[in-house]
N, CA, C and O of each residue as an XYZ file, in Angstrom:
744
protein
N     -19.083     35.969     41.924
C     -19.179     34.586     42.311
C     -19.458     33.693     41.102
O     -18.894     32.608     40.953
N     -20.373     34.205     40.225
C     -20.682     33.432     39.032
C     -19.448     33.262     38.162
O     -19.250     32.220     37.538
N     -18.615     34.308     38.128
C     -17.405     34.241     37.303
C     -16.446     33.182     37.826
O     -15.847     32.464     37.025
N     -16.279     33.057     39.138
C     -15.415     32.036     39.722
C     -15.936     30.634     39.393
O     -15.164     29.752     39.016
N     -17.233     30.438     39.537
C     -17.823     29.144     39.200
C     -17.635     28.833     37.720
O     -17.381     27.687     37.347
N     -17.759     29.839     36.894
C     -17.568     29.671     35.462
C     -16.129     29.279     35.151
O     -15.898     28.401     34.320
N     -15.145     29.922     35.812
C     -13.727     29.571     35.612
C     -13.446     28.148     36.068
O     -12.707     27.413     35.415
N     -14.042     27.762     37.198
C     -13.853     26.393     37.697
C     -14.428     25.380     36.704
O     -13.812     24.349     36.433
N     -15.605     25.680     36.169
C     -16.215     24.768     35.196
C     -15.377     24.682     33.921
O     -15.196     23.599     33.365
N     -14.863     25.834     33.458
C     -14.011     25.828     32.262
C     -12.747     25.004     32.490
O     -12.340     24.227     31.627
N     -12.126     25.180     33.665
C     -10.926     24.390     33.976
C     -11.259     22.907     34.051
O     -10.521     22.067     33.537
N     -12.369     22.597     34.693
C     -12.796     21.205     34.802
C     -13.054     20.622     33.415
O     -12.665     19.488     33.137
N     -13.701     21.382     32.553
C     -13.985     20.937     31.193
C     -12.684     20.684     30.418
O     -12.548     19.659     29.749
N     -11.741     21.610     30.509
C     -10.440     21.445     29.823
C      -9.703     20.241     30.387
O      -9.102     19.470     29.639
N      -9.749     20.076     31.711
C      -9.114     18.944     32.372
C      -9.709     17.626     31.864
O      -8.967     16.683     31.591
N     -11.024     17.552     31.737
C     -11.690     16.342     31.247
C     -11.331     16.069     29.793
O     -11.066     14.925     29.423
N     -11.321     17.108     28.970
C     -10.948     16.948     27.557
C      -9.527     16.406     27.459
O      -9.251     15.517     26.653
N      -8.629     16.941     28.277
C      -7.233     16.494     28.278
C      -7.151     14.999     28.576
O      -6.462     14.275     27.857
N      -7.835     14.516     29.617
C      -7.783     13.104     29.971
C      -8.458     12.217     28.926
O      -8.004     11.100     28.679
N      -9.513     12.691     28.325
C     -10.169     11.924     27.256
C      -9.223     11.792     26.064
O      -9.119     10.721     25.467
N      -8.535     12.876     25.719
C      -7.567     12.834     24.611
C      -6.445     11.859     24.918
O      -6.064     11.069     24.054
N      -5.909     11.897     26.127
C      -4.843     10.965     26.524
C      -5.344      9.524     26.423
O      -4.620      8.645     25.956
N      -6.574      9.284     26.858
C      -7.148      7.939     26.798
C      -7.216      7.434     25.359
O      -6.823      6.301     25.082
N      -7.716      8.272     24.437
C      -7.839      7.847     23.045
C      -6.482      7.665     22.380
O      -6.309      6.766     21.557
N      -5.528      8.503     22.726
C      -4.185      8.336     22.166
C      -3.594      7.025     22.648
O      -2.972      6.301     21.871
N      -3.782      6.709     23.930
C      -3.279      5.449     24.478
C      -3.940      4.239     23.857
O      -3.281      3.221     23.644
N      -5.214      4.322     23.564
C      -5.941      3.205     22.970
C      -5.627      3.031     21.491
O      -5.821      1.948     20.939
N      -5.150      4.075     20.855
C      -4.889      4.051     19.430
C      -3.453      3.614     19.118
O      -2.888      4.028     18.105
N      -2.866      2.792     19.971
C      -1.486      2.339     19.801
C      -1.409      1.405     18.600
O      -2.119      0.402     18.540
N      -0.560      1.733     17.662
C      -0.456      0.917     16.458
C       0.421     -0.292     16.708
O       1.325     -0.265     17.543
N       0.141     -1.342     15.980
C       0.956     -2.546     16.043
C       2.012     -2.476     14.959
O       1.697     -2.239     13.792
N       3.260     -2.681     15.337
C       4.378     -2.710     14.410
C       4.777     -4.163     14.195
O       5.580     -4.705     14.954
N       4.231     -4.786     13.181
C       4.488     -6.189     12.904
C       5.439     -6.399     11.734
O       5.835     -7.532     11.462
N       5.814     -5.325     11.035
C       6.639     -5.440      9.836
C       8.052     -5.867     10.196
O       8.621     -5.436     11.199
N       8.602     -6.730      9.344
C       9.979     -7.194      9.489
C      10.742     -6.763      8.244
O      10.633     -5.609      7.829
N      11.498     -7.648      7.652
C      12.227     -7.368      6.412
C      11.660     -8.230      5.297
O      10.991     -9.229      5.562
N      11.923     -7.853      4.056
C      11.531     -8.632      2.874
C      10.027     -8.881      2.779
O       9.611     -9.850      2.144
N       9.209     -8.039      3.388
C       7.763     -8.229      3.339
C       7.246     -9.243      4.346
O       6.065     -9.590      4.324
N       8.111     -9.721      5.223
C       7.701    -10.648      6.273
C       7.094     -9.857      7.426
O       7.413     -8.684      7.621
N       6.207    -10.516      8.195
C       5.532     -9.847      9.308
C       5.324    -10.814     10.456
O       5.112    -12.009     10.250
N       5.387    -10.286     11.668
C       4.960    -11.066     12.826
C       3.474    -11.349     12.648
O       2.732    -10.488     12.175
N       3.040    -12.532     13.016
C       1.637    -12.896     12.859
C       1.321    -13.552     11.535
O       0.183    -13.964     11.308
N       2.320    -13.661     10.636
C       2.106    -14.295      9.329
C       2.066    -15.813      9.471
O       2.718    -16.388     10.342
N       1.302    -16.437      8.616
C       1.253    -17.896      8.577
C       2.569    -18.450      8.013
O       3.241    -17.798      7.214
N       2.911    -19.639      8.438
C       4.142    -20.305      8.000
C       4.160    -20.487      6.485
O       5.211    -20.349      5.858
N       3.027    -20.788      5.903
C       2.959    -20.989      4.449
C       3.276    -19.688      3.706
O       3.927    -19.721      2.661
N       2.827    -18.552      4.228
C       3.126    -17.256      3.614
C       4.618    -16.959      3.744
O       5.244    -16.491      2.794
N       5.187    -17.231      4.918
C       6.622    -17.057      5.148
C       7.424    -17.846      4.113
O       8.340    -17.305      3.492
N       7.082    -19.122      3.927
C       7.805    -19.965      2.970
C       7.602    -19.497      1.528
O       8.532    -19.560      0.724
N       6.406    -19.034      1.195
C       6.163    -18.496     -0.150
C       7.032    -17.265     -0.419
O       7.612    -17.134     -1.497
N       7.119    -16.370      0.560
C       7.952    -15.175      0.395
C       9.415    -15.567      0.247
O      10.117    -15.037     -0.614
N       9.879    -16.495      1.083
C      11.275    -16.952      0.988
C      11.538    -17.618     -0.361
O      12.607    -17.431     -0.942
N      10.591    -18.382     -0.858
C      10.737    -19.019     -2.167
C      10.900    -17.959     -3.264
O      11.770    -18.076     -4.128
N      10.051    -16.924     -3.217
C      10.139    -15.850     -4.217
C      11.448    -15.065     -4.103
O      12.033    -14.678     -5.114
N      11.904    -14.831     -2.872
C      13.187    -14.142     -2.665
C      14.351    -14.977     -3.192
O      15.299    -14.442     -3.766
N      14.272    -16.285     -2.992
C      15.316    -17.181     -3.496
C      15.298    -17.205     -5.020
O      16.345    -17.168     -5.666
N      14.116    -17.267     -5.575
C      13.953    -17.276     -7.032
C      14.513    -15.984     -7.650
O      15.080    -16.008     -8.743
N      14.349    -14.862     -6.941
C      14.861    -13.572     -7.415
C      16.337    -13.385     -7.052
O      16.912    -12.330     -7.320
N      16.952    -14.404     -6.445
C      18.370    -14.402     -6.048
C      18.694    -13.312     -5.024
O      19.795    -12.761     -5.019
N      17.729    -13.011     -4.165
C      17.962    -12.059     -3.077
C      18.402    -12.774     -1.804
O      19.037    -12.171     -0.939
N      18.064    -14.066     -1.687
C      18.515    -14.890     -0.567
C      18.941    -16.247     -1.122
O      18.622    -16.608     -2.255
N      19.669    -16.981     -0.288
C      20.032    -18.360     -0.616
C      19.697    -19.234      0.586
O      19.369    -18.733      1.661
N      19.783    -20.535      0.389
C      19.621    -21.462      1.491
C      20.952    -21.543      2.209
O      21.962    -21.905      1.605
N      20.967    -21.208      3.492
C      22.221    -21.057      4.214
C      22.682    -22.285      4.948
O      22.052    -23.342      4.900
N      23.798    -22.126      5.631
C      24.437    -23.213      6.354
C      23.879    -23.465      7.733
O      24.085    -24.551      8.276
N      23.191    -22.526      8.320
C      22.636    -22.693      9.670
C      21.281    -23.385      9.567
O      20.243    -22.730      9.476
N      21.302    -24.699      9.583
C      20.062    -25.483      9.461
C      19.272    -25.054      8.230
O      18.041    -25.058      8.237
N      19.982    -24.689      7.191
C      19.389    -24.257      5.923
C      18.521    -23.013      6.062
O      17.583    -22.816      5.290
N      18.832    -22.179      7.044
C      18.126    -20.908      7.191
C      18.409    -20.037      5.978
O      19.501    -20.099      5.415
N      17.444    -19.229      5.570
C      17.708    -18.300      4.469
C      18.847    -17.355      4.847
O      18.968    -16.938      5.999
N      19.680    -17.025      3.857
C      20.803    -16.122      4.073
C      20.881    -15.097      2.959
O      20.399    -15.311      1.847
N      21.495    -13.992      3.290
C      21.804    -12.961      2.300
C      23.075    -12.261      2.729
O      23.486    -12.355      3.885
N      23.692    -11.564      1.805
C      24.895    -10.792      2.104
C      24.528     -9.306      2.035
O      23.996     -8.828      1.034
N      24.821     -8.600      3.110
C      24.638     -7.153      3.146
C      25.967     -6.546      2.719
O      26.948     -6.594      3.462
N      25.995     -5.985      1.538
C      27.251     -5.502      0.946
C      27.576     -4.084      1.388
O      26.707     -3.217      1.477
N      28.877     -3.879      1.663
C      29.352     -2.541      1.982
C      29.390     -1.687      0.718
O      29.024     -0.512      0.732
N      29.844     -2.306     -0.378
C      29.882     -1.633     -1.682
C      29.056     -2.455     -2.642
O      29.167     -3.681     -2.660
N      28.243     -1.816     -3.428
C      27.258     -2.493     -4.267
C      27.863     -3.484     -5.259
O      27.336     -4.584     -5.426
N      28.968     -3.110     -5.922
C      29.466     -3.930     -7.024
C      30.717     -4.742     -6.713
O      31.315     -5.314     -7.624
N      31.125     -4.806     -5.455
C      32.321     -5.580     -5.145
C      32.168     -6.299     -3.810
O      31.337     -5.931     -2.979
N      32.979     -7.322     -3.625
C      32.961     -8.086     -2.387
C      34.009     -7.493     -1.450
O      35.131     -7.207     -1.868
N      33.646     -7.311     -0.198
C      34.528     -6.735      0.807
C      34.519     -7.626      2.048
O      33.492     -8.229      2.360
N      35.643     -7.719      2.761
C      35.622     -8.483      4.013
C      34.692     -7.856      5.056
O      34.328     -8.503      6.038
N      34.312     -6.598      4.840
C      33.382     -5.926      5.753
C      31.917     -6.192      5.387
O      31.010     -5.717      6.071
N      31.687     -6.956      4.306
C      30.328     -7.381      3.998
C      29.826     -8.253      5.143
O      30.615     -8.887      5.843
N      28.528     -8.278      5.323
C      27.940     -8.987      6.453
C      27.004    -10.077      5.949
O      26.135     -9.838      5.111
N      27.203    -11.278      6.478
C      26.286    -12.382      6.176
C      25.166    -12.352      7.211
O      25.410    -12.277      8.415
N      23.938    -12.411      6.714
C      22.769    -12.415      7.582
C      21.967    -13.683      7.323
O      21.546    -13.937      6.194
N      21.759    -14.473      8.362
C      20.848    -15.623      8.311
C      19.609    -15.245      9.111
O      19.694    -14.511     10.095
N      18.466    -15.748      8.685
C      17.247    -15.427      9.432
C      16.304    -16.616      9.430
O      16.406    -17.522      8.603
N      15.392    -16.582     10.375
C      14.404    -17.644     10.486
C      13.215    -17.165     11.294
O      13.373    -16.491     12.313
N      12.040    -17.512     10.841
C      10.839    -17.242     11.612
C      10.656    -18.315     12.667
O      11.028    -19.469     12.456
N      10.089    -17.943     13.795
C       9.745    -18.894     14.856
C       8.224    -18.933     14.898
O       7.566    -17.897     14.991
N       7.676    -20.137     14.830
C       6.226    -20.296     14.673
C       5.606    -20.997     15.872
O       6.214    -21.891     16.461
N       4.391    -20.587     16.231
C       3.671    -21.214     17.334
C       2.966    -22.485     16.844
O       3.147    -22.897     15.698
N       2.174    -23.093     17.704
C       1.477    -24.345     17.361
C       0.450    -24.175     16.249
O       0.058    -25.152     15.612
N       0.013    -22.941     16.013
C      -0.950    -22.663     14.942
C      -0.257    -22.241     13.651
O      -0.910    -21.746     12.731
N       1.076    -22.433     13.574
C       1.885    -22.053     12.406
C       1.820    -20.560     12.105
O       1.803    -20.151     10.944
N       1.783    -19.749     13.165
C       1.807    -18.295     13.049
C       3.158    -17.809     13.575
O       3.611    -18.253     14.630
N       3.805    -16.890     12.834
C       5.115    -16.403     13.241
C       4.997    -15.571     14.514
O       4.362    -14.517     14.529
N       5.627    -16.070     15.590
C       5.573    -15.386     16.881
C       6.814    -14.549     17.137
O       6.765    -13.592     17.910
N       7.929    -14.896     16.498
C       9.137    -14.086     16.601
C      10.000    -14.335     15.368
O       9.720    -15.220     14.560
N      11.051    -13.536     15.247
C      11.911    -13.575     14.067
C      13.346    -13.435     14.553
O      13.674    -12.503     15.287
N      14.202    -14.375     14.137
C      15.590    -14.374     14.595
C      16.524    -14.156     13.417
O      16.331    -14.699     12.329
N      17.548    -13.338     13.669
C      18.580    -13.091     12.666
C      19.943    -13.277     13.320
O      20.125    -12.956     14.494
N      20.910    -13.806     12.543
C      22.283    -13.935     13.008
C      23.179    -13.295     11.956
O      23.025    -13.535     10.759
N      24.128    -12.467     12.427
C      25.011    -11.708     11.538
C      26.467    -12.029     11.848
O      26.821    -12.280     13.000
N      27.310    -12.019     10.817
C      28.758    -12.044     11.005
C      29.445    -11.412      9.805
O      28.941    -11.467      8.683
N      30.619    -10.802     10.061
C      31.410    -10.245      8.973
C      31.945    -11.381      8.116
O      32.361    -12.411      8.647
N      31.941    -11.210      6.791
C      32.508    -12.196      5.871
C      34.000    -12.395      6.165
O      34.501    -13.516      6.082
N      34.711    -11.314      6.507
C      36.151    -11.374      6.737
C      36.551    -11.777      8.149
O      37.712    -11.609      8.523
N      35.617    -12.308      8.947
C      35.932    -12.653     10.326
C      37.027    -13.714     10.400
O      37.049    -14.659      9.611
N      37.928    -13.542     11.355
C      38.918    -14.566     11.706
C      39.318    -14.347     13.163
O      39.113    -13.264     13.712
N      39.889    -15.381     13.786
C      40.267    -15.295     15.207
C      41.271    -14.181     15.466
O      41.266    -13.587     16.544
N      42.108    -13.895     14.523
C      43.204    -12.945     14.734
C      42.878    -11.522     14.274
O      43.673    -10.610     14.502
N      41.748    -11.318     13.644
C      41.439    -10.002     13.100
C      40.303     -9.351     13.900
O      39.127     -9.530     13.584
N      40.675     -8.594     14.938
C      39.687     -7.985     15.842
C      38.833     -6.922     15.162
O      37.794     -6.530     15.693
N      39.258     -6.456     14.000
C      38.486     -5.471     13.230
C      37.128     -6.039     12.804
O      36.197     -5.287     12.517
N      37.025     -7.370     12.766
C      35.786     -8.027     12.332
C      35.103     -8.793     13.468
O      34.331     -9.718     13.214
N      35.381     -8.414     14.707
C      34.770     -9.068     15.859
C      33.346     -8.556     16.070
O      32.961     -7.508     15.550
N      32.587     -9.309     16.833
C      31.164     -9.035     17.015
C      30.879     -7.733     17.754
O      29.815     -7.149     17.549
N      31.788     -7.253     18.610
C      31.513     -5.994     19.308
C      31.459     -4.818     18.324
O      30.696     -3.874     18.529
N      32.261     -4.871     17.263
C      32.209     -3.843     16.216
C      30.998     -4.070     15.317
O      30.306     -3.128     14.932
N      30.761     -5.329     14.995
C      29.611     -5.693     14.169
C      28.294     -5.260     14.820
O      27.389     -4.783     14.135
N      28.191     -5.426     16.121
C      26.954     -5.095     16.840
C      26.545     -3.641     16.603
O      25.364     -3.352     16.410
N      27.511     -2.731     16.617
C      27.198     -1.320     16.387
C      26.709     -1.084     14.959
O      25.782     -0.302     14.747
N      27.322     -1.753     13.974
C      26.852     -1.612     12.585
C      25.457     -2.182     12.417
O      24.625     -1.619     11.706
N      25.208     -3.303     13.076
C      23.882     -3.933     12.977
C      22.820     -3.014     13.588
O      21.740     -2.863     13.017
N      23.107     -2.408     14.722
C      22.135     -1.489     15.327
C      21.852     -0.309     14.406
O      20.706      0.125     14.296
N      22.878      0.215     13.742
C      22.659      1.300     12.773
C      21.752      0.840     11.639
O      20.843      1.562     11.229
N      22.002     -0.364     11.134
C      21.182     -0.922     10.049
C      19.744     -1.129     10.511
O      18.804     -0.793      9.789
N      19.570     -1.676     11.700
C      18.224     -1.911     12.230
C      17.455     -0.602     12.425
O      16.241     -0.563     12.226
N      18.149      0.457     12.807
C      17.490      1.761     12.941
C      17.008      2.289     11.596
O      16.018      3.018     11.535
N      17.702      1.924     10.515
C      17.257      2.308      9.171
C      16.061      1.450      8.759
O      15.070      1.967      8.242
N      16.154      0.140      8.989
C      15.071     -0.774      8.617
C      13.813     -0.526      9.436
O      12.699     -0.604      8.917
N      13.995     -0.227     10.715
C      12.879     -0.063     11.646
C      12.997      1.291     12.352
O      13.424      1.349     13.505
N      12.623      2.381     11.670
C      12.745      3.700     12.306
C      11.855      3.794     13.543
O      10.844      3.103     13.667
N      12.262      4.659     14.434
C      11.489      4.849     15.664
C      12.418      5.167     16.806
O      13.292      6.026     16.686
N      12.237      4.486     17.903
C      13.039      4.725     19.096
C      14.472      4.228     18.923
O      14.773      3.433     18.033
N      15.344      4.722     19.800
C      16.739      4.278     19.798
C      16.891      3.045     20.679
O      16.005      2.705     21.463
N      18.042      2.382     20.529
C      18.371      1.236     21.369
C      18.814      1.713     22.744
O      19.451      2.757     22.879
N      18.469      0.931     23.759
C      18.948      1.167     25.120
C      19.650     -0.109     25.575
O      19.210     -1.216     25.264
N      20.748      0.060     26.316
C      21.533     -1.102     26.747
C      21.055     -1.589     28.110
O      20.796     -0.799     29.018
N      20.945     -2.921     28.230
C      20.562     -3.573     29.471
C      21.546     -4.681     29.770
O      22.111     -5.281     28.855
N      21.755     -4.955     31.039
C      22.611     -6.056     31.458
C      21.721     -7.148     32.037
O      20.885     -6.892     32.904
N      21.911     -8.364     31.546
C      21.146     -9.508     32.035
C      22.114    -10.418     32.767
O      23.143    -10.807     32.214
N      21.794    -10.761     34.005
C      22.711    -11.553     34.826
C      22.220    -12.981     35.029
O      22.490    -13.583     36.068
N      21.512    -13.524     34.064
C      21.047    -14.907     34.150
C      22.150    -15.797     33.580
O      22.510    -15.644     32.413
N      22.682    -16.700     34.354
C      23.786    -17.607     34.015
C      25.107    -16.859     33.840
O      26.085    -17.185     34.512
N      25.155    -15.876     32.963
C      26.362    -15.068     32.784
C      25.932    -13.664     32.376
O      24.808    -13.453     31.919
N      26.829    -12.722     32.544
C      26.488    -11.344     32.199
C      26.391    -11.186     30.689
O      27.330    -11.507     29.961
N      25.268    -10.696     30.234
C      25.046    -10.461     28.811
C      24.569     -9.022     28.651
O      23.667     -8.571     29.357
N      25.183     -8.315     27.719
C      24.724     -6.975     27.379
C      23.759     -7.084     26.210
O      24.116     -7.578     25.141
N      22.552     -6.625     26.418
C      21.524     -6.665     25.386
C      21.090     -5.239     25.096
O      20.800     -4.466     26.009
N      21.049     -4.903     23.819
C      20.517     -3.611     23.401
C      19.097     -3.855     22.911
O      18.863     -4.723     22.070
N      18.146     -3.081     23.443
C      16.735     -3.300     23.124
C      16.139     -2.019     22.562
O      16.360     -0.922     23.076
N      15.378     -2.196     21.496
C      14.649     -1.111     20.837
C      13.182     -1.491     20.894
O      12.800     -2.575     20.454
N      12.361     -0.609     21.433
C      10.939     -0.890     21.578
C      10.154      0.165     20.819
O      10.205      1.351     21.146
N       9.427     -0.282     19.801
C       8.580      0.599     18.992
C       7.159      0.045     19.047
O       6.809     -0.872     18.303
N       6.347      0.612     19.934
C       4.993      0.084     20.108
C       5.071     -1.308     20.686
O       5.631     -1.509     21.764
N       4.517     -2.267     19.980
C       4.522     -3.656     20.432
C       5.767     -4.432     19.978
O       6.034     -5.521     20.486
N       6.524     -3.880     19.030
C       7.666     -4.607     18.458
C       8.931     -4.341     19.275
O       9.369     -3.201     19.433
N       9.506     -5.450     19.795
C      10.747     -5.370     20.557
C      11.857     -5.995     19.716
O      11.708     -7.097     19.187
N      12.975     -5.273     19.603
C      14.143     -5.774     18.878
C      15.283     -5.862     19.875
O      15.701     -4.851     20.441
N      15.788     -7.075     20.092
C      16.883     -7.323     21.032
C      18.124     -7.708     20.245
O      18.065     -8.552     19.351
N      19.265     -7.077     20.585
C      20.521     -7.321     19.887
C      21.576     -7.690     20.923
O      21.767     -6.968     21.903
N      22.262     -8.811     20.710
C      23.335     -9.204     21.614
C      24.367    -10.044     20.874
O      24.083    -10.627     19.828
N      25.569    -10.095     21.436
C      26.629    -10.897     20.828
C      26.520    -12.331     21.330
O      26.245    -12.580     22.503
N      26.744    -13.270     20.410
C      26.749    -14.688     20.763
C      28.154    -15.082     21.219
O      28.328    -15.756     22.235
N      29.139    -14.653     20.455
C      30.548    -14.911     20.717
C      31.338    -13.819     20.020
O      30.766    -12.778     19.696
N      32.636    -14.010     19.775
C      33.393    -12.930     19.137
C      33.164    -12.853     17.627
O      33.727    -11.985     16.958
N      32.346    -13.749     17.091
C      32.062    -13.762     15.653
C      30.657    -13.261     15.320
O      30.483    -12.493     14.374
N      29.660    -13.689     16.086
C      28.271    -13.501     15.668
C      27.458    -12.607     16.596
O      27.671    -12.550     17.807
N      26.515    -11.912     15.964
C      25.546    -11.079     16.666
C      24.160    -11.630     16.355
O      23.841    -11.920     15.202
N      23.350    -11.770     17.385
C      21.982    -12.274     17.216
C      20.993    -11.151     17.445
O      21.183    -10.298     18.313
N      19.929    -11.166     16.649
C      18.834    -10.212     16.778
C      17.546    -11.021     16.879
O      17.314    -11.942     16.095
N      16.723    -10.669     17.842
C      15.411    -11.312     17.998
C      14.359    -10.206     17.964
O      14.440     -9.226     18.705
N      13.375    -10.386     17.090
C      12.261     -9.448     16.990
C      11.015    -10.197     17.458
O      10.702    -11.276     16.955
N      10.314     -9.616     18.419
C       9.091    -10.261     18.892
C       8.070     -9.212     19.304
O       8.331     -8.009     19.262
N       6.917     -9.695     19.697
C       5.791     -8.845     20.074
C       5.692     -8.830     21.592
O       5.473     -9.877     22.201
N       5.848     -7.667     22.214
C       5.804     -7.596     23.678
C       4.412     -7.924     24.236
O       4.283     -8.259     25.414
N       3.397     -7.830     23.418
C       2.039     -8.150     23.851
C       1.737     -9.642     23.764
O       0.656    -10.083     24.154
N       2.690    -10.416     23.254
C       2.535    -11.877     23.118
C       1.253    -12.269     22.389
O       0.587    -13.231     22.771
N       0.912    -11.529     21.346
C      -0.319    -11.822     20.601
C      -0.216    -13.127     19.822
O      -1.242    -13.708     19.467
N       1.000    -13.603     19.548
C       1.170    -14.751     18.652
C       1.776    -15.968     19.361
O       2.283    -16.868     18.692
N       1.736    -16.015     20.665
C       2.346    -17.143     21.402
C       1.491    -18.370     21.329
O       1.849    -19.406     21.888
């Protein structure tokens, strides 16, 4: 009888340890605030502008055409220009306290034209997702359909608190929005 009670206590003890471990693992969820170029969700607007200034000074970005958003070219080949090169514009979105609450990027192929389907956004979207998986390792993208106003296919990657949403704007451009699912910076 004592042995049965002892086995029950041992099982109960192991069961409790298991739940305590699960609790601590759940509480120890890391925040993924990193973006590109040393930018981070939760950064002050002044820090964002300082980083962009230094990137511009180092000729890694330029002032772009989309409301003067910073831009860069993602080259297919390091030393030559290709129509498959990708133009990336980006911009931080800031709350009332001048803290970056989300980060938006827009991509298009340099060689895009109405008649050249090889450079349309549906092909670009797949390349962008591959690039984002390199920049932000972790989970894979999952496709979702949103039926608000019109059907939109959105690919979402969730790594801890950081959500990355990728969707096509039109046949030329792909938009990426990075935000915090916990809304810590709203």
